[in-house]
N, C-alpha and C positions, 0 to 999 in steps of 0.2 A: 488729639496728637501729637506727636512727639517730634524732637528733633534732638540728637543726641549726639555730645562730641564729650569725644576720653579720648584715651592711645587706642578706640578702632572705629572712631567716629566720622559720619562724613559734615559738609554742615551746606549752607547757602551754595551751590556752585554757578558762580558764574564766571563763564570760562575766561580762562587765563591769559595774560599775553604770554608770545613763546619765548620763556625767558630761557635763558641762553648760559650754559655752564661749561666747564673744563671737560672735555672729551680724553675719554680713557685712553691712555697709552702702553701695549707692552713692551717689554724692552726683552734684548736679547741679548744676554753678556756674552764673553768672546769662550765663557768655561762650558757654555751649553754646546759650540761647537768645535770645540777644542783649537783656536786658529788665531792668529793677531785682529786683537781688537777694532785695527782701523780699517773700515769700509771706505773704499772710491769710487767705488761705481758700483750699480745694481740694475738687475732687470726679469724680465719674465718672458717664457715662451708660452707657447699656445697651450700649452697641458697644466700651466701654472706654479713650474719646478721655478724655484727662485737661485738666479746667480747671483754672487757678489764679489766685487776682486776687493781682494786683502794681500796686504806683503807676503803673506803662507803661499797663497796661489787661491784658484776660484773656490769661495767657498757652493755647492751645491745641496738646494735641502728640495725634496720632495715630496712632502710633507708625512714622508714614515722614519727619515732616518737625515743627517746631514752628514757630507761627505765633501774632503778637503781635495781639488786636481790641483796636484804642484805641477811647477815648471822643472822639467828634465835636470839643467841647471840653475834649477833654485833663485830663478830669478824672480823680482817682486811684482804681482801683478798690478798695474795703475787704472786700466781701462777694460770696458768689455762691450758687446753691443750683440742682440739676438738678431740674427736675419730671418728674410720670408719662410724658409723651411726650417727655424730652430737650431740651426748650424749656429753657436758660438763664437761670435770673432771676440781674440782676446790681443791686447794691447798690455807690453810687459816694461820692462827697464831695460832696452836693449834688444828686446825683441818682438815679435808676432807672430799668432796663429791663429786655429782654430781648431775646438773642443771638439772628437769626432767620439763614439762609443767605438770599441776593441768590440770582439766575439762572445762574450763575457755579459755586454751592456756596459761596461764600466769606460765611462770616460776616459779618454789622454789627452794629452795636448801636444797641436802636430804645428811645426814651426813652418811658415812662408816666405821664412826669407830666403831659403833658396830659390825664391821666384825671379828676385832680383836679376839685376845684370852684371858680370862678376867684374866689373869697373866701380861699383858701388859700392861707397866706404860704409863704414857702422850704421846699424840702426838706430836712430835716438832712441832717447826715452817717449815711449806712447803715453801720452796722458789723456787723449779723448782719443773713442772711438764712435763711427757713426754709420748708419746700414743705410742705403737708396738705392731707387731704385737700376741704377748703374755703377751699380760696384759697393765697396766701402771704404771709409776713408778710415785712415788711420792719421793721427795730427799728433806731433812732435816736437822738438825743439833742436833743428829750429824749421825742417820736413814737413812735408805734408804727404802722407805718400798714399797711393789709388789702386786698389785692391778686386782685379776684376775675374771672378771667376768661369772656367770653360763650360759648359750649353750641362747641365743632366752631371758633373763632378766638380766635387766642395773641395776639393785638394790641387786639380791642376788651374792654371787660369794665367792671369799677366798682372804682373805685380812693378808697380811705375813710382818714380818720383814725381810732385806736379810742380813745376816753376821751380825749383830748389832758388832761384838768384833772386824772385821776387820778395818784399819785404813782407816783415814778421804777421804769421797767422796766429788769431785771437782766438778760432772756435768755426768748426762745424758742427751744422745743423741739416737736420731736412727735413724740409715742408713740402708737404702736399708728393715725397719722394724724391724729390727733385736735392741737389745736393745745395746747401745756403753758407756761404764764406763768408766770414768778416777778416779785416787786414788792418793796418795801418791807412791805408787808401781807399778805404771802405768795405759795404756789405754790397752781397750780391750773389746772384744765383753762379755757379760753377758749370760752363757748358761747353763742350768740346774742347777741353783745355785751357777753358779762358773764365775771365770773369767778367762778368756782366752786371756793371756797377749798378747800385739801386740808389744806395745812400753812401754818404759819409759817415766813417764808424765814430760813436759820438764816446769813444774809453775803450776800455779793455771789456771788449764783449766777454760775455760767458753764458749767455744761454741766447735763443731765438724762437720765439714760437708763433703762430698763425694763430691772430687776436681774432677777427674773420677774414670775409673774402675782401682781399688786396690792402690787409692792413698787419705788420709783424710788431709782438711784445718783444722787445729787444731792452736785456738788462745789465749795464755796465757796470761792472767794477769801480765803486769810488764815487757814480753819476746816476745811479739812480736805474727807473726804468725809461723807455721809451718808445713810443708810436713812431713808424716808420709804415709810410704812404706811397706802394710800387706804383699808384698811378701817377699821384705829382712828385714822387720824388723825396719831400717832404720826413726829415726825421727832428719830431719835436721832444720834448720831456713832455713826460707825463705828471699834471700835477696834480695828483691825489695824494691821498694819507699811504694807498700803495708805493706809489713815487717816491716818496719824503722819507717813508720806513727803508727804502731798498738805497737810496743815497744815504744817507744817517746807519747801517748799519751792514753794507755794504753782500753784494747779493752773489752766491757763488753756482747757486741752478733753479731753474724756473721749468715748471713741468705744468700740462693743461690737464685738470682733474675732472672727476663725474662731480665728487659732490660740493666743490667751489668752483670759480672759474678757471687756477692755475693753486700752485702753492709753491712760495720761494723758502729757497734752503737762505737763511743769511750767514754772514760771519759773527755775528752778534748778538742777536736774533733770537736763536731757536727755528723755527719753521712758522710762516705766517701765512694764513687763505687769505687770497684774493678774487673779490669777485668782479664781476666784467664793469663796473664802475668803478673799480679800483678803492672799493672798503676792504677794511682789513678785519682780521679776528685770527687771534692766537688761540688752536687750538686746545690747549693746556701747558702740564706742565715737562716740557720737548728746548727749555732754557736749556742751554750749554755752552761750557766759556769754551774758552781757547784750547785744541781745535776745534771747531762746531760742527754742525752738519753741513754734507759736501755735499752726497748725491741724493737725489728724489728718485721714485718708481711708484705706480700702480698698477696693482697685480687685478687679475680678471673682475672681482667683486668691487672693485673700486676703490680698496681701502688703499692709504698711502703707507708707502715702507723706506725708512729715512736709513742712511748709511752716515755714519758717525764715530767720530773717535775714541770712542768707548764701546762697537760693536753695530747691531741693529734694531733697529724702534720701528713698530708700526702703530699704527694709528688710523682706526676703525671711524670716515668720515661719516660712514649711514648709520653711528650705534644711537641706538634708542634710549642709553646712557649718560648724563651728564653729573657732573658732580658741585658741588659746593663749598665751600669749606673759605677758611678764613680767606683769603686771596678776592673771595667775590663777599667782604664785607660780614658775614655768620660772624653773629656775635658771642654766641654759645653753644653745645652742644645742644640741638633740637632735642623738645620733649614733645613739643606737641603744634598740630599744625593747623590751622583755620587761612581762607583766604573770604574778605571782605569788601564787598564792593569793588571789586576789581584789584585786592592790595591782597599779597600772600602773609600772613602773620607766621614768624615762630616763635614760640616764646622756649624757653629755659632758663637756666638756674642762675642767670646772670641779664634779665630781660626780657627784652622784644625785639628781633630785628624784623625789620620789611622791606618786600624784594617792590622795588623803586620801578617796575615795569621794564618794557624791554629799551637799552641803547643802543649803540655803535657797541659792536665786540661784545664783551661779557656781561650779562647785567650783575649787576651787585647790591645788596642786603644798605640798611639804612638802620641805625637803632632808632628803635621808638623813643621818642623825650620822656623824662621824670619816669622812665618804668625800670626802676633798679628791682624790681622786688620775681621770686621768682615764679615761672608760670607751667603750670603742669597740662592742663587740658583748655578746651577749647568749650565755650556753645553760643548758638547763633540760631538770630533770626531775620528776618531781612530789614532792621534798622540799627538793632546794633548784636552787638558780639561781647561776650563775656567771657574772660580769661581766670580764670584760677590757679592758686599754689599756694604760695603764702602769702594773702590775701588776692585783692579782686580788684580786677581790671579789665572796664568796660569802654568799650569802645563804638562811639557813635555812628548814625550817617555818613556826617559830612568828616567824620575822622578822629572827630575831637575824644579826647583822653579822660579819665575818671578813675583816679586811683584809689580805694578806700579799704580799712581792715577788714578782715573775716579770718573764718576759718582756715584749718590748713586741709587744704583740698584738692585731690589729685586726680580726681574724674567728677564731670558735671552735666546736667542734662536740665532740658526744656519740658515744662507740664504743665498744657494748655487745660482751662476748665472750662467751662462754660461761660462766666464773663468773667472769671479773671485767669493772669498766666504769673507760675511760679521760676525760678531756679532750681534743679537740682541738686544739691552739692555730695559730692561723695566727700569726705572728709577722713582726716589722719584718726582723729580721736573722738569725734561726737557723732559717728552715723550719718545716716542719711538726712538729711535737713533741706527743707523750702525756703527758698530766700525769695519775696517778690521782684519782680521784675521793673521795677523805678529805675530811675534815673541813679539813685540811692539805693540798692539793693538789701533791704531788711527782713532780717529773720523771722520768718510767722508761724512755725513747725517742725517738728521731727517724728522722723515715722520711727513708730514703736516696733522692737525687733528686729531694727534692721544693725547689721554689727558693726562694732567701734572703728574698726579703721574697713574702709573701704577703697577697690584696687579697680573695680569696673563698673558703668553700667549701659545695660544693653537694652534695647528696645524689641517688644514682637508686637502683634495683635494687639493682644488683651494684657498683655503684664511691661512690666519694668522689672529687670530681673540686672542682680546686682550679685560678686564676688568679694568678699570682703572677708574679714579676720575678730573675735575677740578674746581670742586667746593665740596659742603659737598656730592651730590648728586653721584652715580656708576654707568655707561655705560655699554652697549658692544659694541665694534669697531669691524670693519671688515676691511682687509687690500688685495684686489686681490692680488693673485700671476703671475708673478714672482714681485718683489720690487724692486725699484731704487727709484734713486730721487724725479720722479716729485709723487710717489706716494703717496694714501690719503688716508686715515683712513673716513669709513664710521658709524656713529653711528646709533645704535639700541635703540629704548627709548620707549616709551608708547604705538605710532603708529602702531609698531614692535611687540607686544607683551611681550616691558619689558619694567617695572615699577621700576621711578629712585629711588633707593634704596642706604643703605649705605655700604651692601657684595653681590654681584653677583659674583660666581663660576661657572665660562664654562668650560667643559669636554668633551671629545668624547668617545664614547661607541657606539659600534655595528655602526659604518660608521657612525653616526649621532652626530651632535652637541646639548648641553646640558647646559643647564644653570639653578643653581642648584639660589632658590631665597628666600625670607624670607615667602611666600606665597605656595611655594614646586619646584618641576623639571619643566622645558621648553624643548621644544625638536625645532630645527629650524627645518621650511620645507622649503626648497630650491622650490620650487614651485610659493609662493605664498612670501617669501624672508621674512619671518616674526616667531617667535615662538609661541608656542601654546601648553596649557599642555598635559601631555598624562597620561590620566584618570586613566589608570590601574597602572603603576607604578607609578603616586601620589597617586593614594589612598592606595597601600600597602609600599612607604614610609611614609605618613602620621601615619597608621594603625602602624607601626610595631616601627618606629626610632623616639623619643621625639625631637624638634629642626631643626633648618636650617644644611642642609649638609655646612659643610666647606671646606672640603681636600676629592675629590674624583681621585682613581686610577684603574686603566685597570689591574689584571694579565696574566700571560703569559695563562692561559686556558680561558681568555675571561669571568670574573669577573668583576663585577664591586663593589668595595671596596670603601663605604661611611662612612666619622666621621662628628659627627656634632659639632654642638658646646656645646652640651651637656651630653658630656666623653662616647659617642656612637658609638663604631665598628661594622659595618654590612657588607657581603657579601650578593650581588644580585646575580642568576647564570643565564645563558642566558637561553632563553625560559621556566623559570620557575618566576610566579608570586610572590615568596614567599623570603623576606628577613632571612637568617641566620645570628646569631648575632658571631661576634667575638671573637674568650675566650679565653677574658682578665679580664675573673672572676674571678681569683684568683690573680688580681694585682687591688693595689686600682688605683681610676679613675684616665683617664691620660686625659693633654689635646692636643688632637694631632695637629701637626703644619704641618708635609707634611706625603705622603704613598708614596713609588718606591717598583716597584716589578722588579725581575730580568727574564732570561728565564728560570733558574731551579726551578720555581714556589716560589723562596723567599719572601716573604715580609715585606720590611724595612719599621716598623712607628717607627717618631718621636715625642716627648713629651719635654713639659717643663721640671724642674727639675733632668734634664740631665738624660733623659734613654732615648733607644734606644730598640725597642724593633722587631725583629726577629720571622719572623712564614714563619712554611713550610708548603706548602699547600699540598705536598704530604702528611702529613701525619695523614688528618683529614679531614672527609668528611662529608659533608652535614648534617647527621643524629647525627651525634655525637659532633657537637659543641657546642650545647646548653646543652645537655641532656633532660634525659624522665624525667615528672614526673613518681611518685613509689605509686602506688595503695596498702600503706604498710597493711593496716588491713578491711577485710569487714568483718563483724558480720552481726547475725540476731536474734535476740531478746535472745544479750549475748551470742550466740552461736559465738564462730570463723571459719568462714568459708575460710578464706584466710587471710595468712598474720600472724603476731605475730611469734607463733611455730610450729605451725599447717601448714603444706604441701599442698599447693594447689591440687585438685586430681580434674583436668578436668572443665563442667561446671557443677555448683548444678542447682537440681534444689529443691524448695523451697514449702511448701505446701500454701492452698492455706488458705490467711488470717494468713501469716506468722509474723504479728506484725510489729514491725523498724527493718528497714533495715538502718547499719551506715557503711557509708566510710570514712574509714581517709588515708588523701595523703601526699603526701612532691615534694619537689625539691632536692633530694639528692647532685644533686651540687653544691644547695649554700646553703645546710643547712646551712652554718656557719655564714649565711648573709640575714640582715630584710629586708626586701624590696617586697618578693616575693608573687605574682597576681596568682589568681586562679580562672580560669573560667570552671563550672561544668553544665555537662546536664543529664540528663535521657532520654536515646533513647525508643523508645516506649510507654514513657509517657507525655515529654517534645518537643516540636519543635526548641525549641533556647535555647540559653545560658541563663547561669546566667551573671549578671554583674561581671567586676574584683574584688578580693574580697582578703583579706588576710587570712579568714579564710582555717584550713585544716582539715573540715572535714562536712559531708555532712548527712544529715537522710532522711530516708520515711516511712511513714506509712499506712496500709492498701493496699499494693499491691496487683490489680487483676490480675487473669491469666493472662500469656503473657511471653512472651521473651523480656528482657530487657539487653540494655549496659549501663553503668554508663559511661560517659567520664569526660576526664578533663585534662586539660592541661595549663600551666604554664607560665609565664611572668613575668620578673626583669626588672626592669627597665634600658633602656640604654645596653643589650641585647637581647633584642626582646622577639619573643612565641617562647616554645616547640612543637615537633609534640603532638598529640593527645594518650594517653593511654586512655584503655577501657577493662572492667571487664565487661563478659557476665554473665548473671545468667537467671533461667526462672524460673516464678510461675505456678505450677502446678493445675491445677482445681481437685473437688475433685472426679472424676471420675476415674482418670489418679490414683488416690492410691489404686483401687480396683486390686483384684489378678487376676479374669480372663483378665485385660487386658492387662497380663504381661506374661499371658499365650498365649494369641493371639499374642502379640509380639513375641515370642518364635517359634509360632509355624510358622508368615510370616517370621521371619526369618530361620526357617528349609528350610521351601521351597523355599527359594530365593535362600541360600545357593544350596541346591540338585539341583534347574532351571539351576546355573550356572554351578554347577558341568556337571550335563546332559551335556548344552551346550559346554562348555571346552571339553569331550569327544569326542563330536561329530564332531568339529570344530579340535580335532588332527587327529581322522579318517579322515578326508575330508584333510586335510594336506598329512597326512601319502600318500591316494589314488594320490592325485596329485604329491609329491616327487616320488614314484612309475612308477608313467608312464615317467614324466622326466624325470627319469634315464633308464627303458627301452627302449627310445624313443633316447638318449643319446647312451646306448650300440648298439642300431644297426644303428645308423649313424655313429656309432666309425667300425663298423664291416662292413659296407659298404664304408668307407674311406679305411680299409686296405684292401679290396679287390682290390677296383680300385688303392692302392696303387701296392699291387701283381702286377698287371696286366698293369701295367705301367712302375714295374720293369723288367716281362718275357718279353716283346716287346722291351723294352732297351737292354734287357741280346739276342735277335735275333737279332738286328741290330750290336748290338757287334758281334754276331757269322759270322754275314756275311758281315761283313765288315775284320773278320780273315781268313772265307774261300776263299774270292777274293784274298788277298795273298797268303797261303796256296796252291791256286790251280794255281795260275799263279807260282809260285815256284815250284811245280812238275813237273807242261807243260816244263818247261825248264829241269829241270833233267829228263825227257821220251823222251825230246828230244833228247837230248845226248845219252841216252840207244839206241833207234832205228836206230840211224844214225850209230854207231859206230856197231850196229849188223848186219844191213845191208851189210855196210863194209865186217864184221867176214866172214860175211855168204856168202859173192860173191870171198870168198876168198879161200873155203876148199870145198871138194867135197860134191856133196850132199846129198850121202850112208856113210857118215861118220859119228858117234857120235855128234861129235859136231856141224856138221850143224844141229840136230834134236835140239838140244842144244839149241842154236841159236832159233831156232823156235817156244821153250819153251818163251823162252824173250818176243820175239816177240808178242805173246799172250797174256802174261800181261801187254806189254803196252798197249796192245791196254783196255784190265781191267781197269788198271790204267787209260788211257785215257779216259774212261767213268765215273769212281767215280770222276775223278776231275769235267766233266761236271753236275756230281749231284750235287756236291759242288757251281759250279757258276751259275746251277738253280735254290740251296735255298737258294743261296744266291740275285737272282735276277740278276747277270749278263748275265748269257746262257739264252738266251729263249726255250731251247732247238728244234730237227728237226724230227717231227712225219710223220711215214709214212706206208702205207701197208706190212705187212711181214709177215711170219707165226711163230705165238708163239712156236710153238710146237718145232721148228729149237729151237729157242732164249732160249726158258729152258731144251734141250736136252742139247747145248754145253757148255751156263752156267750151267749145273750138272756137267759133262764131267770134269770143270775147278776146280770148286767142290768138288772130287773125290781128285782130287789130294793135295789137302790142308789140307781135314778133317783128323782128328787122325783114327788114325787105327781102335778105339773101337768106333767106330762110324759108322755107315753104313748108306748113302746113297741111297735109291731107289727110278727111276724113273719110273713112269705111263703115258702113252704117250695114246691119240688118235691117232685111226688107221688112218680117216682123215685128211684134213689142214685144218689148224684155222689162219685165216687168221686176222688180227686186225692192227687195225691203231696205234702207239705206238711210242715212243723214244725208242729205241732198252738197249741204257746205261744206261737209268732208270729204266726200267724195269729189265735188268740184277742188278743195283746197289740195287733193290726191294726186286729181291732173294737171292742176296748174305746178306741181313742184316737180313734176315728172319732166312737164314740157320743158319748164325752163331749165333742168338738169339739161336735157337734150342740147335745149339750144346753145347752153354752154361749153358742148362737146362735138360743137359747128363753129371753131372761131374763123372759119373760110365762109359759112354758108354751110345749106344742105339741102335734106328735107328730113321734118319731120312725120311718123304716121302715126295717128291716135286710130284705132281700131276698136270696135264691138265686135263678137259674133257666138253663137254658141258654139259651146264646150261639148268634143265629142269625146272624150277621154280626159274625167271623166263626165259622164251627163250628169243632167238638171243644175251645169253650172254655164255663166256668159262668162266668157272671157276676155278683159280689158287688157291692152298692151299698147307701150308706146314704143316706138323703134326707133332708131338715129343709123346714119350713115357717118359718125362723126369717127372719133380718134379711138374707143373700145376701151376695155382694162384690161387687165393680168389677172391670171387666175388669184394672186396674194390681195388685190386690192377688192376684187366681186368678194372673194371672203365677208373682209367687213364691211361690204358698204354698209348694212343695216347694224353696226357700233352706233353708241350715240358717240358725234365729237372728232368720229370718223371724217376724213376729209383732204383731197387733192387739190383742193385748190389753194391758190394763194391766199396769205394771212389779209386778212380784212374782207375776203371774197364768199366766204363760206362759212358757215357755223357746225356743219356737220349733227343738223338735225334731221333736217328733210326727208334724206331718205327711211331715219329711225321712226320719223313721225307716220310716214305711209305705211312702214310696214306693221307696226302699230293697230293704226286706222283700218285697214284691212283685214287682218286679225280680230278686231274687233268686229267685223260685219261676218266674219265667219269663214272667211276667202285664205287665199296662199297669196305669197310672192314670187315668183319666179325670177333671176336675172340671168340671160344671155348673151354672154358678150367676148370676143377675143380682140386682141392689141390690133388697131389698122381696121376692122370691119363692122364696127359701128354696136349698139348695145342692143338689146330687145329689154323688157320690161315686161314680163305676164302677171295680171292679177286676175285669177279665178273668186269668181264672187255667185252664190247659191240664186236660183230662181227664182219667187219668190210665187206661192199659190194664190193667190187674191192679187184678185185685179188694181189697178192701178188707183190712188182715192184722185177722183174728179174737184175741185175746184167748183164749191158750191156760185151757182150766178146767187149772189145776192145782190136786194133792191139797196144800192147806194144811195142813201140818204145824207139830205147837209143837216148840220147845225147850223141853228139862229141863234146868237147869243140874243140879240133883243133888248142893248144893254145893260146884261147882267152883270156884273161883278165876279173876278175869279181872282184869288191868291196865287200865284205862283213865283214858288219858292223853289233858285236853283243857285247851286257856287260859281258855275261858271257860266262869266256873262254872256260869251256868242250864244252858250245854250240859252240860257235863258233869255236873250234876245230873239234866235230864228221861232223857239216854240212863243214868247208873245207876239211874233209878226204873224204867225198860222192862228193864235186866237182872235188876235185882230179883222184879220180877215175874216175872220166867222160873226163878226159884229158884237164879240167880249170888249167888256172893259177890264183893262187886265190890274190887277195891283200886284206889280215886283216886288222879290227881299232875297237877298245874296245868304242869308244864313236865318238859322232855325231861331233866334233869339228875336233879329229885325222882322220873322216872319210873323210871332208874337205880338209885337207893337202892331207892326198893321193890322192885324184882325182884332187887335183888341181896339183901334181903331175906326176902324167898320164892318161891326162885326156885321150889323141888320144887314147890310148890304147883299157882301159875300154869298154866293148861291154854289159856288166850288172850291177847292183847293185842291193844286196839283204842285207837290214838292216832292222835290230828291229826297232819297232815303241817305246818302252818304253829306251831311251837313256840317258846315266846320259850327263850333262853338254848341249848337244842338242838336243832334242827328233828325232826319225824318221820323220816325216812329216816335222817339220821346214830343216830338211838337205837336206829330198829331195825336197821340192822348191829349196835349194839354187844351188842344182844342177841343178835344170831344166831350173836357169838362165843363164848357160853358156853350157849345151847341151840338149836343149828341147826335143829332141828328143828319150833319153838314155831310154831303160828297163829298170823299177826296179819292187820288190819284194820286199814289206811289209811283217815283219812276226811279231809273237805276241802269249804268250800263252792265251789271252783273247781276247773272240769275238772283233770283230773292224770292223767299215765301210770305206774301203781304201776309197783315192781321185779315180776316175774316170780314170784317166788317170795311176793306178799301179792297180796292182795285187796284191792280199794277199793270205797266207799263213797262216794257224793255226800252232800252236806248239801242240804236234809234231808230225812231218812227219816223212815219209820214203820216199828213193830213187823215189819209182812210182810216188808219190803223190809232189817231187820236179823235176820230168821230164818234168809232165805234166804242173805245174807252168812255168818253162824256156819254153815249145814249145807255150803256151796260151799268154806267155808276145813275146818271140824275133820269132814267128812262127817257118820257117822251114828250121831257118840258120842254127843250132845244130841239125837237125832232123837227125836218121842215119834208114835206115830199119831193 
């Protein structure tokens, strides 16, 4: 790794503070514009034309030429102001007027004094002119005149004197378009011929500007700056550095600027820039003695122009160029520059100067103590900086300085080995030496073959290149990396493309090595191991830059900076074959010693005569560095087409054989300097450029019809070539002047516009149709998506209801089991002919219906497959009707209509009963005031082979819309909490499952009839076999009863005890195992629920069978289940008969009695 410092090196780039130097100033002495030197007022119009007031008249500069507009009677011009429409109002000694162009475009003075009343006295000397919204104010001694031009006419209007008897006027300013007048009596706005006082005057007021909303900054000669607050009426001294400078030096003029907040023209201190906090900065060498800077103005670019006793001066507030010299404490002519730990070190013949960072105003250098030896180069790394020259200077990380004796060195670098670091010193007389990088560097070894006197050291990826001489001739040498005591330098001479010469400057750019020679730039070809000319770059540099390149540097943007031995500095951008001149045009020619770039875009250029230039590459682009030439005036046979004071209006069309065309041009950026040269050509007539010449105008005669472009470019010796500026115009042939061609143009244009409109309308219609189609498609897709989402939601609801139904059925079956068991036990203990026995029989019948309901719920949820068998549907309907009569209110009559013959069908009786109950309950709800419900069954004639089961009422009926949705799940017309919307959906599903159909006949107000068709069965109805009822006698045997529901457990236990069994009860599986373990020998039967806590019934069965494989076991559950093969299953709820049958089936005849 190498870090090389020399005249073209770089250093450890710590971002620099914003060091501030002097801004460049350009002066225009009187001999430039041939008028009196004193400038008392100045301003700009909207086109950028400069107007300045001088004793000889109004000085006008339009970028191409200077012109003096004199008063017809030779009166001195004291003040001027530019109006809203670019009219120039002028105040003279004893006259006032306005500048207007004549027929040829030349400005002429037109007096407005004749607009005054006849009885008015002589006009005083006008020393201030101000333009406001309500006219123009001319301030003189002692009068204030007010000019109000007529609408649309600048030379006609009303000129009147404002209150001639009031006290003395000091100043008239314009704030927000309103006139602000200062007098001895106070400061305020002038409205309707009266002063609306705002503040007391702090003295002789010279300027008033708006500081911010509602606050004015007031300059008073002799008393400094004051802040006036229009809200409170207070006017107080601005106690800031700016206020103190203004009080000490006196203020003639104050204006707002773009680069700083304000600029002050002082009587004894020149121009001072002021920011909004009152901090000051003197922009440079603009301090002139009595008489001082009198007036200020800013142009469209924001630059500051000054009127002084010695002419005009221009200050570029946004200039990237800043100059450091002896006024900044620079110790000597800079020869080497480096930044180390944030400080800038500049070495030269008188030692080292250090830039001590940013302070208020302009930064200053301070000398590095105890260093008086010459420093010609720097080498640096993170912890130390080595200065070389006549001796060695080492700067440590803390800024500590150590000097030592060493060889005379012009260039140096640092070479890092694997375990050791060396300084490489290019000496004057001893060749290339390697020194240790210790605190006190010591000589280590010399590079063999190196020249005796070394000028430059440059590093590439694999080598170190040096330029130097052992005799009068200079050569280039190469030392391969890594370097040690055995390294040898190889010389490159004529055989390798480098001729012996007195000066060779190697440098690197874009990954290649270059060498500047007197005959141009050479590039190293690594494949051929020789130097060859780069034709494109060579032609560019030879064309643009005079002299040999003496210094080169590459900035952070990979731009190549070149300085020649003829005071020229230019920059070459990557990929652009054009050099851009470096903007030092406003400084005197400098002999460049070295150029160094920093990572933040700063380029430091050291020069002789103790000058150091700081250039910020971020503030200037390539197109603005040199500026552009200006075509200031174009005329045809004396008629001004552009420039002068006639605004350009598009591309001019000239008649055939228009006579003489004259073009006047200039280079505004170098208007104050001689040596500008121009090239021109007329595109359309000339194929090439003219020779370079100092002429600033050119004429053409008898141009034929066609389109032309007049092109001009400028060149300044040492600054390069500007971009090209063009002026286009057209010479019309004779037939272009006829009226019919213009009519044709109008017709074509009209047709074209109509065609465009029609096309746009059709295009809009097509777009609208396409958008409507897309909107409809999106609506359909959205509706489809919503329908699918609704279906998904309904299916999820059904799934959730099915899960809920399973749980409800289980719990209800447990409750029914307890009711059945207790009812049968109670019935066995009362006489059969007692009313209580009848009541218990009704309870048992209700439990049978409830059991059917739970089976329906399980069938709906998919848990109960249902049991279908052949039976007489008439008997099922009749039994269900008798039960419904008992539960219907008295206001509702249920009529049964049954056929005379048998009606055999294959059905699940519980489900069909559920269907009948749902339909009858719905019919009852449709009869809020009572009515008749007809439940009928009859054979169907169409189609044959079916039975027609119908439920009809004479209630409110239903509409077609409701009738079409009655079978939809969750659809109901009942109030919230009175219906679920699932009843008819279940009816429809049950009837379809039995192979039948359902039809709804209804009209609003006539009632509803629901017709169900069920197929007739071919087989006879299954008759219940008369089984011999056997009783079971427990004979005192022990039964283990396991049931988690305490009511069911108590009910079954009661039944078993009625059968003379000894019952051991358990509430869960683990308790059952414990009870069985204690009484296993006496237990003859186990009855256990399948769904038990802690240990389920099946697992408990397996544990018991491990001890007693032959023990009879009956499993019970409220849900359908497939029991193990060696166990009997009994479905809850069950009665004594089912329990007895299960015991006999499990235990055989052990407990049977006749």
